[in-house]
C-alpha positions in Angstrom: 0.9 8.1 34.5 1.9 11.6 33.6 3.6 13.6 30.5 6.7 13.4 30.9 9.2 16.2 29.8 11.6 14.2 27.6 10.4 12.1 24.1 8.7 8.8 24.4 10.1 5.9 22.9 8.6 3.1 20.5 8.5 0.7 23.6 6.8 3.1 25.8 4.5 3.5 23.4 3.6 0.1 23.1 3.2 0.1 27.1 0.7 3.0 26.6 -1.6 0.9 24.5 -1.4 -2.1 26.4 -2.8 0.1 29.6 -5.5 1.5 27.0 -6.6 -1.8 26.0 -6.5 -3.5 30.0 -9.0 -3.9 32.1 -8.7 -0.7 34.2 -7.9 1.1 30.8 -10.2 3.0 28.3 -13.5 1.3 27.7 -13.5 2.7 24.0 -10.2 1.4 23.2 -10.8 -2.1 25.2 -14.1 -2.4 22.7 -12.1 -1.8 19.2 -11.5 -4.8 17.0 -9.3 -5.2 13.7 -12.5 -4.7 11.7 -13.8 -1.6 13.4 -11.1 0.4 13.2 -10.1 -0.8 9.8 -10.9 2.6 8.0 -9.0 4.3 10.5 -5.7 3.4 8.7 -6.9 4.2 5.5 -8.0 7.8 6.7 -4.3 8.1 8.8 -2.6 7.2 5.9 -4.3 9.9 3.3 -3.3 12.2 6.1 0.2 11.5 6.0 0.3 11.7 2.6 -1.0 15.0 2.5 1.4 16.2 5.3 4.2 14.8 3.0 2.9 17.2 0.0 2.6 20.0 2.9 6.3 19.5 3.4 6.5 20.6 6.9 8.9 17.8 8.8 6.6 18.5 12.3 3.1 17.5 10.4 4.8 14.7 9.2 6.1 13.4 12.2 2.6 14.0 13.8 1.0 12.6 11.1 3.6 9.2 10.9 2.7 8.9 14.6 -1.0 8.8 13.9 -0.4 5.6 11.3 1.8 3.9 14.0 -0.6 4.1 16.5 -2.9 2.1 14.1 -0.1 -0.6 13.5 0.3 -0.5 17.4 -2.9 -0.6 18.2 -3.8 -3.7 16.1 -0.9 -5.6 17.4 -2.5 -5.4 20.9 -5.5 -6.4 19.4 -3.6 -8.8 17.8 -1.9 -10.0 21.0 -5.4 -9.5 23.4 -6.8 -12.2 20.5 -3.8 -14.6 20.8 -2.9 -14.3 17.1 0.2 -12.0 17.3 2.1 -9.1 19.1 4.5 -6.3 17.9 7.2 -7.9 18.0 6.0 -10.4 15.4 5.2 -7.5 13.1 8.7 -6.1 13.7 10.1 -9.4 12.9 8.3 -9.9 9.9 9.2 -6.7 8.4 12.9 -7.1 9.1 13.2 -10.3 7.8 11.3 -9.3 4.8 14.1 -6.2 4.2 16.8 -8.3 4.6 15.7 -11.0 2.3 14.8 -8.8 -0.6 17.7 -6.8 -0.4 20.5 -9.4 -1.4 22.8 -6.7 -2.5 23.0 -5.1 0.9 22.7 -8.0 3.5 24.2 -10.8 0.8 26.4 -11.8 -2.0 24.3 -10.3 -5.2 25.8 -7.2 -7.0 23.9 -4.7 -8.7 24.7 -1.4 -10.8 21.9 1.0 -9.9 18.2 1.2 -8.5 16.4 -0.6 -11.7 18.4 -3.7 -11.0 17.5 -3.1 -7.4 14.1 -3.0 -8.2 13.7 -5.8 -10.8 15.7 -7.9 -8.0 12.8 -7.2 -5.4 9.9 -7.7 -7.9 11.5 -11.4 -8.7 12.2 -12.2 -5.0 8.5 -11.2 -4.4 6.8 -13.1 -6.9 8.9 -16.1 -5.8 7.7 -15.1 -2.1 4.4 -15.1 -3.3 4.4 -18.4 -5.3 3.8 -16.5 -8.5 4.9 -18.0 -11.6 4.6 -15.2 -13.9 4.3 -11.8 -14.2 0.7 -11.7 -15.0 0.2 -13.2 -11.4 2.3 -10.0 -10.3 -0.4 -7.6 -11.8 -3.5 -10.0 -10.4 -1.7 -9.6 -7.1 -1.9 -5.8 -6.9 -4.2 -5.0 -4.3 -7.9 -4.0 -5.5 -8.1 -2.0 -2.3 -5.6 0.7 -3.4 -7.9 3.5 -5.8 -8.3 2.1 -9.0 -6.7 5.1 -11.0 -3.3 4.2 -9.2 -3.9 0.3 -9.4 -4.5 1.1 -12.9 -1.0 3.1 -13.2 0.8 0.7 -11.2 -0.8 -2.3 -13.2 0.7 -0.5 -16.5 4.1 0.3 -15.2 4.8 -3.2 -14.4 3.4 -4.5 -17.6 5.3 -2.0 -19.7 8.5 -2.6 -18.1 7.8 -6.5 -18.5 7.9 -5.4 -22.7 4.1 -4.9 -22.9 3.2 -1.8 -24.8 -0.6 -0.6 -24.6 -1.6 1.2 -27.7 -3.5 4.3 -26.4 -6.4 6.3 -27.9 -5.3 9.9 -28.6 -6.8 12.4 -26.1 -7.1 16.0 -26.2 -5.5 16.6 -22.9 -1.7 17.3 -22.0 -1.8 19.2 -19.0 -2.5 17.9 -15.3 -5.4 20.4 -15.4 -6.9 19.1 -18.6 -6.6 15.7 -17.5 -8.0 16.4 -14.7 -11.3 17.7 -16.6 -10.9 14.8 -18.6 -11.3 12.2 -16.0 -13.9 14.4 -14.6 -16.0 14.4 -17.4 -15.9 10.7 -18.2 -16.8 10.5 -14.5 -19.6 12.4 -15.1 -20.6 10.8 -18.5 -20.3 7.2 -16.9 -22.9 8.5 -14.3 -25.3 9.6 -17.0 -25.5 6.1 -18.2 -25.9 4.7 -14.7 -22.3 3.3 -15.1 -20.0 3.3 -12.2 -16.7 4.7 -13.4 -14.6 2.3 -10.6 -16.2 -0.6 -11.3 -15.8 0.1 -15.3 -12.4 0.5 -15.0 -11.4 -2.0 -12.9 -13.4 -4.6 -15.2 -11.0 -3.0 -17.8 -8.1 -3.8 -15.6 -8.7 -7.4 -15.5 -9.2 -7.3 -19.7 -5.6 -5.8 -19.8 -4.2 -8.2 -17.3 -5.8 -11.1 -19.7 -4.3 -9.8 -22.6 -0.9 -9.2 -21.1 -0.8 -13.0 -19.6 -1.5 -13.9 -23.6 1.2 -11.6 -24.4 3.5 -13.1 -21.7 2.8 -16.8 -23.1 3.5 -16.2 -26.6 6.5 -14.0 -25.6 9.1 -17.0 -25.2 
Protein backbone atom coordinates (compact mmCIF):
# COMPACT_ATOMS: atom_id res chain seq x y z
CA UNK A 1 0.00 0.00 0.00
CA UNK A 2 1.45 3.36 -1.08
CA UNK A 3 0.57 6.75 0.31
CA UNK A 4 -2.17 8.35 -1.74
CA UNK A 5 -2.54 12.01 -2.70
CA UNK A 6 -6.02 12.52 -1.26
CA UNK A 7 -7.18 12.36 2.35
CA UNK A 8 -7.76 9.05 4.06
CA UNK A 9 -11.18 8.28 5.52
CA UNK A 10 -12.10 6.68 8.84
CA UNK A 11 -12.96 3.41 7.11
CA UNK A 12 -9.55 3.40 5.45
CA UNK A 13 -7.88 3.88 8.83
CA UNK A 14 -9.76 0.85 10.15
CA UNK A 15 -8.55 -1.21 7.18
CA UNK A 16 -4.95 -0.03 7.72
CA UNK A 17 -5.00 -1.16 11.36
CA UNK A 18 -6.64 -4.43 10.36
CA UNK A 19 -3.80 -5.00 7.87
CA UNK A 20 -1.16 -4.21 10.52
CA UNK A 21 -2.72 -6.81 12.83
CA UNK A 22 -3.05 -9.45 10.10
CA UNK A 23 -0.70 -12.47 9.72
CA UNK A 24 1.12 -10.61 6.94
CA UNK A 25 1.19 -7.34 8.88
CA UNK A 26 3.51 -5.91 11.51
CA UNK A 27 4.98 -8.27 14.16
CA UNK A 28 4.85 -5.54 16.81
CA UNK A 29 1.22 -4.63 16.15
CA UNK A 30 0.19 -8.30 16.18
CA UNK A 31 1.76 -8.76 19.63
CA UNK A 32 -0.14 -5.92 21.29
CA UNK A 33 -2.93 -6.43 23.82
CA UNK A 34 -5.34 -4.09 25.57
CA UNK A 35 -3.00 -4.15 28.57
CA UNK A 36 0.26 -3.62 26.67
CA UNK A 37 -0.90 -0.34 25.12
CA UNK A 38 -3.04 1.01 27.97
CA UNK A 39 -0.47 3.65 28.94
CA UNK A 40 -0.22 4.81 25.34
CA UNK A 41 -3.81 6.06 25.55
CA UNK A 42 -2.94 8.15 28.61
CA UNK A 43 0.17 9.60 26.96
CA UNK A 44 -1.59 10.40 23.70
CA UNK A 45 -4.52 12.05 25.52
CA UNK A 46 -2.15 14.33 27.42
CA UNK A 47 -0.31 15.21 24.20
CA UNK A 48 -3.66 16.16 22.65
CA UNK A 49 -4.42 18.40 25.63
CA UNK A 50 -0.99 20.02 25.20
CA UNK A 51 -1.78 20.63 21.52
CA UNK A 52 -5.15 22.17 22.42
CA UNK A 53 -3.40 24.52 24.84
CA UNK A 54 -1.00 25.41 22.02
CA UNK A 55 -3.95 26.51 19.90
CA UNK A 56 -2.71 25.30 16.51
CA UNK A 57 -5.37 23.43 14.55
CA UNK A 58 -2.95 21.33 12.53
CA UNK A 59 -1.23 20.09 15.68
CA UNK A 60 -4.59 19.39 17.35
CA UNK A 61 -5.61 17.33 14.30
CA UNK A 62 -2.32 15.43 14.40
CA UNK A 63 -2.59 14.57 18.09
CA UNK A 64 -6.30 13.76 17.72
CA UNK A 65 -5.24 11.20 15.14
CA UNK A 66 -2.91 9.58 17.67
CA UNK A 67 -5.80 9.28 20.15
CA UNK A 68 -8.08 7.90 17.44
CA UNK A 69 -5.39 5.38 16.53
CA UNK A 70 -5.54 4.02 20.07
CA UNK A 71 -9.32 3.63 19.86
CA UNK A 72 -9.17 1.87 16.50
CA UNK A 73 -6.26 -0.34 17.58
CA UNK A 74 -8.11 -1.40 20.74
CA UNK A 75 -11.16 -2.13 18.59
CA UNK A 76 -9.12 -4.32 16.25
CA UNK A 77 -7.63 -6.17 19.22
CA UNK A 78 -11.18 -6.60 20.52
CA UNK A 79 -12.29 -7.95 17.14
CA UNK A 80 -9.36 -10.35 16.99
CA UNK A 81 -10.26 -11.58 20.50
CA UNK A 82 -13.93 -11.99 19.60
CA UNK A 83 -14.92 -9.26 22.10
CA UNK A 84 -16.19 -6.33 20.01
CA UNK A 85 -15.31 -4.32 16.90
CA UNK A 86 -15.23 -0.69 15.81
CA UNK A 87 -18.91 -0.80 14.83
CA UNK A 88 -19.77 -1.65 18.44
CA UNK A 89 -17.78 1.40 19.53
CA UNK A 90 -19.56 3.78 17.15
CA UNK A 91 -22.93 2.17 17.92
CA UNK A 92 -22.53 2.52 21.69
CA UNK A 93 -21.43 6.16 21.62
CA UNK A 94 -24.13 7.08 19.07
CA UNK A 95 -26.84 5.52 21.22
CA UNK A 96 -25.43 7.25 24.31
CA UNK A 97 -25.46 10.67 22.61
CA UNK A 98 -29.05 10.27 21.40
CA UNK A 99 -30.21 8.92 24.78
CA UNK A 100 -28.54 11.68 26.78
CA UNK A 101 -29.76 14.51 24.55
CA UNK A 102 -33.56 14.15 24.79
CA UNK A 103 -33.87 17.92 24.26
CA UNK A 104 -32.45 17.40 20.74
CA UNK A 105 -33.63 13.92 19.78
CA UNK A 106 -36.71 13.70 22.02
CA UNK A 107 -39.50 15.80 23.48
CA UNK A 108 -37.69 17.33 26.47
CA UNK A 109 -37.42 21.14 26.62
CA UNK A 110 -34.52 23.01 28.20
CA UNK A 111 -33.88 26.69 28.77
CA UNK A 112 -30.10 26.72 28.96
CA UNK A 113 -26.90 24.67 29.20
CA UNK A 114 -27.28 24.33 32.99
CA UNK A 115 -30.51 22.40 32.48
CA UNK A 116 -28.78 20.29 29.82
CA UNK A 117 -26.08 19.29 32.32
CA UNK A 118 -28.65 18.61 35.06
CA UNK A 119 -30.56 16.29 32.72
CA UNK A 120 -27.32 14.65 31.56
CA UNK A 121 -26.27 13.89 35.14
CA UNK A 122 -29.72 12.48 35.99
CA UNK A 123 -29.76 10.24 32.90
CA UNK A 124 -26.19 9.13 33.56
CA UNK A 125 -27.03 8.16 37.16
CA UNK A 126 -30.08 6.21 35.94
CA UNK A 127 -27.98 4.42 33.32
CA UNK A 128 -25.49 3.42 35.99
CA UNK A 129 -28.27 2.46 38.40
CA UNK A 130 -27.01 5.04 40.88
CA UNK A 131 -29.71 5.96 43.38
CA UNK A 132 -28.06 9.07 44.82
CA UNK A 133 -25.67 11.88 44.02
CA UNK A 134 -23.27 10.31 46.52
CA UNK A 135 -23.21 7.25 44.26
CA UNK A 136 -22.36 9.60 41.40
CA UNK A 137 -19.45 11.04 43.40
CA UNK A 138 -18.16 7.56 44.15
CA UNK A 139 -18.40 6.81 40.45
CA UNK A 140 -15.87 9.49 39.48
CA UNK A 141 -12.89 7.51 38.22
CA UNK A 142 -10.00 7.01 40.63
CA UNK A 143 -7.72 6.78 37.59
CA UNK A 144 -7.84 10.48 36.75
CA UNK A 145 -5.32 12.83 38.43
CA UNK A 146 -6.23 13.21 42.09
CA UNK A 147 -6.51 16.99 42.06
CA UNK A 148 -8.77 16.80 39.00
CA UNK A 149 -10.88 14.18 40.78
CA UNK A 150 -11.16 16.36 43.89
CA UNK A 151 -12.21 19.38 41.83
CA UNK A 152 -14.82 17.39 39.90
CA UNK A 153 -16.32 15.84 43.02
CA UNK A 154 -16.47 19.18 44.84
CA UNK A 155 -18.17 20.78 41.83
CA UNK A 156 -20.84 18.06 41.75
CA UNK A 157 -21.38 18.35 45.52
CA UNK A 158 -21.67 22.13 45.38
CA UNK A 159 -24.19 21.86 42.54
CA UNK A 160 -26.26 19.66 44.85
CA UNK A 161 -26.24 22.38 47.53
CA UNK A 162 -23.38 21.10 49.67
CA UNK A 163 -21.14 23.90 50.92
CA UNK A 164 -17.69 22.78 52.01
CA UNK A 165 -15.94 24.97 54.56
CA UNK A 166 -12.32 25.47 53.57
CA UNK A 167 -9.50 26.55 55.83
CA UNK A 168 -8.05 30.01 55.06
CA UNK A 169 -5.10 29.76 52.68
CA UNK A 170 -2.54 32.43 51.93
CA UNK A 171 -2.83 32.24 48.18
CA UNK A 172 -4.90 34.06 45.58
CA UNK A 173 -3.09 33.72 42.27
CA UNK A 174 -2.33 30.66 40.13
CA UNK A 175 1.37 31.07 40.90
CA UNK A 176 0.74 31.27 44.66
CA UNK A 177 -1.52 28.22 44.63
CA UNK A 178 1.09 26.38 42.63
CA UNK A 179 3.71 27.11 45.26
CA UNK A 180 1.30 26.14 48.05
CA UNK A 181 0.57 22.78 46.42
CA UNK A 182 4.27 22.21 45.82
CA UNK A 183 5.07 23.05 49.45
CA UNK A 184 2.38 20.62 50.61
CA UNK A 185 3.82 17.87 48.40
CA UNK A 186 7.31 18.50 49.77
CA UNK A 187 6.13 18.62 53.38
CA UNK A 188 4.17 15.40 52.95
CA UNK A 189 7.20 13.68 51.45
CA UNK A 190 9.38 14.77 54.35
CA UNK A 191 6.95 13.05 56.70
CA UNK A 192 6.83 9.91 54.59
CA UNK A 193 3.30 10.61 53.37
CA UNK A 194 2.26 10.15 49.76
CA UNK A 195 0.19 13.28 48.95
CA UNK A 196 -1.79 11.39 46.27
CA UNK A 197 -2.80 8.71 48.75
CA UNK A 198 -3.58 11.32 51.40
CA UNK A 199 -5.82 13.34 49.08
CA UNK A 200 -7.63 10.27 47.79
CA UNK A 201 -8.23 9.21 51.38
CA UNK A 202 -9.73 12.59 52.23
CA UNK A 203 -11.88 12.53 49.11
CA UNK A 204 -13.40 9.33 50.51
CA UNK A 205 -14.23 11.12 53.76
CA UNK A 206 -15.67 14.06 51.81
CA UNK A 207 -17.99 11.72 49.88
CA UNK A 208 -19.14 10.04 53.10
CA UNK A 209 -19.86 13.45 54.64
CA UNK A 210 -21.80 14.43 51.53
CA UNK A 211 -23.78 11.18 51.71
CA UNK A 212 -24.88 12.11 55.23
CA UNK A 213 -25.83 15.60 54.02
CA UNK A 214 -27.82 14.13 51.13
CA UNK A 215 -29.60 11.63 53.40
CA UNK A 216 -30.62 14.36 55.85
CA UNK A 217 -31.46 16.90 53.16
CA UNK A 218 -34.92 15.48 52.58
